[in-house]
Steps between C-alpha positions, in 0.01 A plus 500: 500500500608749760866436591567393856780508749643170635263535797201525272421871540431692184715766338312778322513440127684747291759600764861499392748259658695633793776727385365554147475861387228564243466876563605755753439355843401158361752315715378660821139412417602138437696490824198638685284223350750237616512655848119489521503135394759417768297682766180323398374228726527142385218325315409308816396820676311615192309172490415525871367855457280438196365166623413645841311782330328248275405281795339792683293587193377142450428440869278808515258344254413238764606628841178696552272198449530359850480850655160580348284400802710710741523788256126503434416508871751775577398731214128410502536442127234367266547185296554706185760708681692191603487368145664817375764494775602153384442560129628857463861390518444211260313707243755782472787250520370286214390789279827695527759218476559537126512878535757458777712290265495775236580765760814309598613494138443876473662631819730210590425180689698596810327837530156347437557227760599753766209731410251215521653380827474851649134529398424150631670569835330838548161353411557210742559752780186690399297176496623408847399841635175533303220650714214347305391270220500764225857607570615138521344419162669800337839414648464136392460618138818709536683206657404281204620765257838516675530121480412509129785743431748305714429140398577500125845646566613199702547275200670772295750567779571128540550463123756782502693391809533126438618278216521128430443259788480782756211652304318166497540472879379858549199432279425189705494714815287758318237243403497340846446833674240612247266209562572405862390848608138385487543246779742725690241776497243272662750389765635846582153650512387237747805549722470880511124505563527239775791684666297826522821697556449780755126466448526619139289215358514493119736794449829304513406311182574831321756656733732198475597625153625837625830409674583249226426754228710768671798265526470413131476869408822568692686205343347529154685793340834326547381140503332526160790676334632167375216489248518861385375526145556745221323826577174544312549755227868421455620475148515166338200279557429339832185584676468836340504370148232245559288670763509856373121520507257394768249332263207669671241323283646161594513599867135601501384187319697264726417681824132497402506129417674405827273728705185358341626147571629567851201679654242222443754234595566676831148624582271266305507214751379712791230662284361172368638547147266780387434583136744792501781259584436285193472810282837622627661163426364510145630853449837392641528236226412760235762745626762224527443407135515868399825540695660200327396625156620854569838388637564272201415780259721745690794259489459448125513879451830514689355654816573418864218271622427469870578128486736386227345230277833322493476457879143368490583264215841392629560122519337362811327825601139404408528167685664678794208744524247212492682299765554799726131588475397142584749448784424837663124455457530168683727657762277800572178300491636230732624747761169687491261206537710313756518816714120534481456136601748516789370823651134428427440127542800403718499817712872574462637833622674734256838384633428129473348539153805693384749255649320208336647619170859489631570156340373624164707818521817318610468235230433760232805706596740207540401339171510834318855560617632147446323345198806573284692242705296228330674318213500718189317237295204533737463878459274492190236295686520663845200726440281213378606291800423793730148538365442125545628511859277801571199317352554198730556729801185706438297180484671385820407818688138455398499137612658550843267791583186351346375353829512838675816425699820705511684246282773420751847411372368413153396861445859605577627253238251620240583866565868421445402337172296804393791736567760278332276423203400859428859614537619236251217599268576870519864572585676314215263653244560854623875454543560339160281753320665800662850358447449532124379861515742767383579772756331765283179290501506426872247773584248369247546139609472590867182699441338221297589215736431682828168626363418141398584387852280767657207435268537127567473557875192720455334249269573213738349678799190598300439166324588253775349731761172486305517119483559475876251762617233372262497166683595604854145562614348328802649317796791272413506607135842667513695172488300379200546837327874478562509150350326616183731803477807279543379285211475817289852597608619151404351547153672836463837349590445220248431765232839651580667163453316434173597844363866407520446155354309643202783740431759221516297286256473790257874561535580134420285519188 
């Protein structure tokens, strides 16, 4: 494990203790290292920087949704153009996440985070100033690529800067921010579109990232120094030893599989699930199987696989992937269909629709940050309890809105339950899984889990969106469609609870 200072910041491995002379000038180099460590910002500032960058990246998956009507009118865009504006970011983001994780291991996590942040900020400015639909689509792809480089580094930097209980708390904040960004994106998008700042309409949903990104870029070089890792290519292991090659074959297989899965999930709903979408999903499964076989064979030969098999097969990792997929599918699908119902059937404005999710967002964040305060003996069953609470809350939302009303105070209660339940289902799983990951495996683990989260959100929007839209035809049908969709969401949450129970039974045997 990387040694740490009493404050939790890491000391580069292989450096001599202060005052030790191992060759000419060795003492001065060691003193310089100590001086850099003393000048480095504390881990609290590091956490604030990386989590703010992470929050911006997650929010931008959803912030555009409520701006689509205004954006389409202003740019005179076609339906296909609007789909690509929304989906371009998501596609490049999902496809490049694993590659971003490998890039951090090759050039250094601090450098990769700052490079991704710079690209994301510049692309956000370009999106906000885009003169037409084509330019906006192109810049959205670049913005997603910047987020994909930045996001996987967050976990690696946290792993290097924190130890023990402070690491567990930091991971709790990480998981809360990662998943609450969905609801925050809906809220912030609604606020900015409704405000119509200086008559700029939809543009602030992109431009809001620019001042925040610039501040982080100014603070980052010093603020992230507390997690400075061994330089790639340095003698003696570390990132260089393990990540000396880029595993181009693995990159191509994985990127192809994720791309073939993501495109139909993002575009298939609007196109009525054409034949090409199903063909792409089948090919995605084939490439995923080929990727797994190739990576296993490469590891057996002593190569450097893109994703280490020991990370994928680590205790708790398979169950964590399943539960993250299920919880995020439910989260993304619920936000999508309830937004459609509120803005379509109930006639809510973008602002009111966004603010409706405030209870869900607040509950998710508060539970994600504080679940560790529960008695320790309860921790093993928190995720199962969270899925059960989410199941009851989904059913409650469907019931209170089934008559076509706005649900009143009971909807508020149910939305609190959805946020608290999904947070309990998701946050403990992510935190406990990541707490067992070695610092040198943090990039792999981050890439796997964040990709699982993103694919879960995409799947949820596609599947539950299809359930809702397939029944929401005719006058007054939206409430009935929402009820049926909420029952499907309830079933998904119950599957998450059962997955944990099955594992516990197998463990007892």
